N, C-alpha and C positions, 0 to 999 in steps of 0.2 A: 394498536400493535398486533400484527398477525402472529398467531401461535398455531402450529400444526402438529398433529399426532398421527403417525403413520399407521394405516390399517389395511393396506393393500395385501391381498393374498400372496404368499411367498413361502420361503423356506420355513418349515416348522408349522405351517398353517394346514389345517385339515381340508381347506378349500383348494382345489386345483388352481395353479397359477394361470393368469390370463392377462391380456392387454386389452382394456376396454375400448381403446382407440383403433384396434386392428379389425376393421369391419370388412370381413371377407365376402359377405354375401349381401345382396340387396334385401332389405327387410320389407315387410308388408304391414301397413297400418290401415285400419278401418275407421270411418268416422264414429264419434262417440255421441250417444244420445243420453239426455237427462231430462227429468221432469221438474226438478227444483231449481237449483242454481248451477252455474258453470264458471270456472276461472281457467283461462288458458295463458300460460306463461312460458318463457324460455328456460325456466328453472322449476323443477318439481317442488322445491321448498317454497318458492313464491306462490305457486298455484295453491299449495296447501295453506299458506297464510291467508289468501283471499277466501278460501273455502271455510276456514276457521271463523272468519269474521261473519260470513253469511250464516253459519250455524249459530252464532251468538245473537242473531237478530239484526245484523247489519244488512244494508241493501247493496246493490251492485256498485254504487259509488264508494261506499265504505270499503268494499272488497278490493276495488281498484287501487285505492290509496294504500291499503294494507299490502297488496302485492307489489306495488311500486316501491314502497319503502323497503320491503324485504329484498327486492332486487338490488338495492344499493349495497346490501350486505352479501347476498349469495351469488351475485354476478357483478363484482366490482370492475371486471375487465371491460365492461361496456357502458356502465352508468354509475352514478354515485350521488351523494347528498349535494354535491356541487353541480348537478346537471341542470339542463333545461327540460321542459315538458310541454306537450300539447295533448288535448283531449277532445273527443266528440262524445257527447253524453245524451242519450235518449231518456227523457223523463216521461214515464208512463202517466204520471199524474197530470203533467202539463200537455201531453201529446205533442212534444216539441223536441227537436234536436238542437242542442247547445254546443258552441265551440269555445274552447279555452286556449288562449295563447299565453303560455308562461315561459316565453323566451326572453332572456335578459339583454339589455343594451350594453354597448361598450362603455367603459368608465369615462367620466368627464375629462380625465387627464390623458386619455389615449388619443393622441392626434397623429396624423401622418408624419408630421415633422418630427415629433418626439420619438416615434417608433424607428424612423430612419436614423435618427441621431443615436439611439441607444442600442440598436440591433444590427446584425449583418443581414442586409436585404438583397435579394436577387430577383430581378424582373418584376419589381413592385409587388412581390408576394409577401404576405404576412409570415412571420415565424410561426412554427407549429407548436413549439413548446416554450416553457418559461412563462413569465407574467404577461408578455405582449398579447397573446391570443385569449387571455382570460376575460370573459364577460360576466355580468351579474348572473348568478345562478337563479333559475326560476322554479326548480322542482319543489322545494319546501313550500313556496307560496302556492303552487298548484295543489299540493295536498291540502293545505289549509282552506283554499277556495272551494274545492270539491266537497270537503267535509262540512264546511259551514253552510254552504248553499243547499246541499242535497243529503248529507249524511244523517244517520240516526244515532250513531255512537259518537263518543268524544274522540278527538284526534289522538289523545293519549291511549285510549283503548285500541284504536285502529292500528297504532304503531307498535303495540306490544309484541306481536309475532316477530317483527323485524328485530326488536330489542332483544328478544329471547335468543334468536339465532346468533346475534352478535356476541352476547354474553356467554351462552352455553355452547356455542359452536355448531357446525354443520359439516357433513361430509362433502368434500370437493367432488363435483361431477366431472366426467371425462373431458368434455369440450371446454369446460371452464378451466380445467388444469392445463390444457393445451394452449388456450389463449393467454393465460396468466404467464406461462413459461415463455411464450413468444414475445410478450410485452417486456418481460424482464430482460430477455436477451437484447432486444432493441434498445431499451433504456440503458442497460449496462454499458453499451458501446458508445452511446451518444450523450446521455444526460449525466453530467458530473458536476461537482461543486456543491457548496452549502445549500443553494436554493432548492436542490432536489433531495436532500438528505431525509426529509420527512416522508417522502414517498417510499424510499427503501426501508425505513424504519417501520412503516405501516404495512407494506405489502410484501416485503422480502427481508424480514428482520434477521432471519437465520442464514441469509446468503443464497436462498433458493426459494422456489415457489412450490405450492402444495401438489402432490401427486393425486391421481384419482383415488378416492376413498379416504384420504387424509382428513382429519377433523380440523376445521379452520375456526379460530376465534378472533373476533375483531372488536375488542373491548371499547376502544375509543369511539367506534360507531355507536355503540349502545348509549353512552352518556350523551352524545350529540342528539340522537333520535329522541331520547327521553326529554331533553330540554326543548326540542322543537314541539313535541306533543304537549307538554305542560304549558307552553306559552302561545300555542296556536301559530307557531313559526316566528313569533316576534323576536325570540332569542337569536334567530339566525340573521334577521334583517336590521335590528336596532338594539339588541341586548348584548350579552356577554360574548356570544359567538361572533357577532358582527365586529365587536371591538378587537377580538383576537385576529380576525381576518385583516382588519385595517392595520393593526400593529405589525403583523408579519409582512404585509405588502409594503408598508413604508420602510421597514428594516431591510428588505431584500430587493428594493428597486422596482416594486410593482406599481401599478396604476390604480388599482381598486381601492376605494375609500369607503368609510362608514356612510358618507352622504349618498354614494351610489346605491348601497344596499338599502338604506332607509327610504329612499324615494321610489324604489321599485314597486310596481303594481302589475299583477297578472291581468290580462284583458279578456273579457267575455266578448266573443266575436260571432257574427252570423256565418255559419258554414257556407261554402260555395259548392255548387253541384252542376252536373250536366245530365241530360237524359241520354242514356245509352241503351237502345233497344227496349225501351219501356221501363228501365230501372233508373233510379236517381243515384248516381255515384257521388258521394259527398266527401269533401276534404276541408281542411283549414285554409283560409285565404292567406295570401302573402303577408308576412315575409316567409312563410313556409313554402316548400316546393310541391305541395299537393297539387297546385295548379298545373304542374308539368304532366302529371298523370291525366288530368282532365283535358288538357290541350291535346295530348296524344289520342285519347279516346274520342275527342271531338273530330279528329281527322279520320280515325279508323271506322267510325260509324258510317262513313261514306262507302265502305266496301262490304261485301258479303263474304263470310268465312264459313266454309263447310268442313274443313279438315285442319286440325291443329298442327300436325307434323307434316306440313307441306312447305315447299320453298316459297310459294306465293304468300302464305300466311306470315311466315317469319320475316320475309323481306319487307312486307308492308308494315309489320310491327316495328321493325328496326328503323325504317325510314321515317315513320311517324314520330318515333321517339327522338330521333335526331333533330327533326324540325322543332319539336316541342322544347328540347334543350337549347337549341339555337336561339329561340325567342326568349326563353326564361333566363338564361345565363346573361343575356345582354340587358335585361330590364328589371328582373325581380330583385327587390331588396325590401327594406323597411317601407311599408306602404306610404308613409308620410313623405318619403323621398322619391317615389316612383314618378317618372315623367310620362308614363304610358298608363292609361286606364286599363287595369288588368282584366276587367269584365269583358273587354272587347276580344280578348284571346279566346273566350268561350262562346262567342257568337257562332251559331251554326253555319252562317255564310262564310265566316273566316275559316272554319274547319274544312268546308268544302273547297274553298280557294286553295288552301295548303295541300289538300288531298290530291288536287290536280297536278301538283308538282312531282308526285311520286311516279316514277317510270319503272322500266324493267331492269335498271342497273342501280347499284349503290351510288349515292351522290353525297357531296358535301354541301350543306345548306347554310346560308346566311340568315340572320334574323330579319324579320319583317315588322312593319308597324301596321297594325290593323286600322281600318277606317275609324274615324272618331264618332261614328253614330252610336253610336252608343260605345341509438342508436341502440334499447330494449323495448319491445312491444308487448302489450298484454291486452286482453279483452275479458270482460265479465258480463254476466247476465244473472238476474234473479227471478224468482217465481212470479213477481208482480209485473214483470215486463220491462223493468229498467235495464239498460245496456250501456256499456262504456267501452270506447275504443281509446286506448291510452298509450303514449310513447314518451320515453325520456332517455337522454343520452349525454355522455361526456364528449361526444363527437368522435375523437380518435382514441379508441380503447380506453385507457385510464384518463385521457384528457391531456391537460397541459403538463403533467408531471409535477405540478405544485400541489402539495398536501398541506393543509393548515395543521400545524403541529398540535398533537394531542387530541385531535377531533375526529380523525378518519375522513375528513372532507377532502376529496380529490376534486380540484377545480377544473371545470371543462375548458376546452380550447376552441370553442365555437367561433371566436374572433379570427381564427385562421382562414376563414372563408372571405373575410374582407379583402378588398384590393387596396393597395397603397398608391394607385393611380387616381388622382383627383377627378379625372374625366370618366371613370368607370361608374356604372349605376350603383354597384355595391361597394363603393369606396368607404374607407373608414371615416367615421365622424364621431365625436363624443356624443354619447347618449343615443346612438343609432343602433337598431337591431339589424343583424346581418341576414342575408339570404340563409335560409335554414333548411337542412336536409330532412329533419325528422317529421314524419307525417302519419297521423292516424287516418284510417278510412272507415266509411260507413255506407251501407247499401240500403236503399229504401225503394218502395214501389207503391204508387198511388197514395202517397203521403203516409204510408204505414212502414214501420221499421222492419227490415229484413235482418240486419245485424251488423256487428262490427267486424272489420278485417284490417290487417296490416302486414307489411313486410319491412323489417328494419334493415339498415345497412347502407348509410351514406347515399351516394348518387344511385345506388341500386334501388332505392325505395320506390320512386314513381314507376320504374321499370317493372319491379315486382308487382306493384298494384295493377298495372295494365295487364300483365300476364295472368295474374290470379283472377281478375275480374272477367277477362275473356275466357279463361278456362271454365268458369262457372256459367257465364251467360251464353257465350257462343258455342261452347263445346260440351255443356251439360255435365260437368264433373261435380262430384260431391266435394265438400270443403276439404277433406283430406287429400283426395286425388288432385285437387286444384293446387294444393301446396306441394305435393310430391313430384309433380311433373317437372322434368328437366328444364332449367332456365338458361337464358342468355343474358348478357349485359353489354350494352354499348359503353365503351370507355371514352373518356374525354380526349384521348389521343387519336380517336377515330377508329380504333380497332374494336373487335367484337369478341368478348370472352364467353366461352360456353363450358358447361359442366362436362365431366367425364362421361356421364350417362346420356348426354345429348346425342341424338342420332347422327352417326358419322357420315352417312350418305347425304343427309340434309345439310350438314356442315360443309361438305364438298360442293354441293349445289350452290349454297350461299356464297362460297368463295368464288365460284365461276361468275357470279353476278357482281363481283367487285368488292365484297365484304372481306375485310382483313380478319380472318377467323383464327382464334387461338384457344387451345384447350387449357383450362385452369384447374389444377388439382385441389385447390383450396375451396371446399364447399361453403365455409362461412362467408366467402366473398359474394355469394349469390343471395344473401339475405336470409332472414329467419322470420317466419310468419305465423300468424294465428287467425282463426276464423270462428265465429259463432253465429248461427242463424236460428231464428225462432220460426218454427213451423206452425201452420194453422192448428189451433188447439193448445198452443203454448209449449209444446215439446221443443227442447233445444237440441241442436246438432252441431258438433264442433270438430274442427281439424286442428292439428298442431304440427309444428315443424319437425320433420325427420332429420334435418341437417344439424341438429344440436341437441341439448339436454332437455328439450321441451316436454311438457306434461300437461294433461287436462285433469283438473280436480272438479268433481261434480257430485250431485246427489239427486 
């Protein structure tokens, strides 16, 4: 249950009153350097949690789990204990990059026929809230897998900072406060009835959400995290927590059962990569959409770019992105159900073929079939050379709106991306993993690690990856500038959204080429990123997102 104590400066306070969300001037940030360890998160408390674990003798993998668990408490607007997760892990001892896919499948009772029978369905689209889009959560299993395979400390030790934040409280950050309030306003007008009561009790128990600076306590989260730590996540998948999830799902018309939870396993996977101007850009393979970023870069490598803020650069980036999405949205799903060999999308010849389709005007692209020849992001690094690129998400804000009573577990709504059209590649099937938007990134060169990077935010993520990678490789920006640069986003309705800081003349020129340009006042819509690079000699340099409450903790 949420408890808030107001502490914002105001009447009677010696501190002058101010609004932390009233950003009148563009700020300036420089990259941060460190010689020991570094943790970059979208929350300062989460970064501090990771740093605390590094200082206790943990490695980068321990720090990543500590920060990820802390984010379920200190940024519940974007992720939670009921999230999915992906990770790319560089093990210095093994000199190897590992991939972890901890995305959960649809429950075995979730069929197209049953969803259509139980829910109001429009255009074969899945409902976005309630039990229908709930899939098996993967994040707790991801923590246990990372900890048992690579960690030095016990999972209980690693989760202690998150437990402490939940029990003792933390001050609400400005952007967190804004996102919390916006979610409450949306839910309050749409999500009613007993099935959603636990969400309001947990996250808006006093009828409102926390203001910037208010202390937030989430005691239910603490008890759940403690049980996960003590059982190496078994309590969540086969113990008392799993039984509570099963009981509530049965009682309120859900599809998730104990058997779905108990049978879930996270998968260690081989990362996919392409060579972009001598650098290896690495992503998680499908069902993740990291392949979209690689498909776009596979096209863009056919061109030379000399100036970032030119109409030619932005036009080609947008067209390559549209081609990549046209292919991916028509084919990418659980790899066991894909009818196209996704490796062929990354063939250099296919990238060159698609690049030739890009002309001087904006176009609408259909998907092609290659020849058969073949929703929080964080990153960590330690002094030994280990590095982690990690992402976990509830998908849409707080997720499904379903909270497991008395646990603080907000269940994700990842299943909302399934189609209810049986002919669609990503159609709903029991036990199937959906097309997944969350993607961690990693950069390498000549088989050596450069470092982790990522940009969170739904379908913005591969677009953010492409822009950030090109900012660093093509336009020689440091990690901080690469993140600070104004962004664009192609939307699935065919329009292009640009930030308020985006060059207005460039926007006009793009419009003249046929791009449907719109200015978007919401900076969170353009993603939130983090980057860490290891320089020769072992020095770390990091950038953090200026669009949110991000922070770098280092020593």
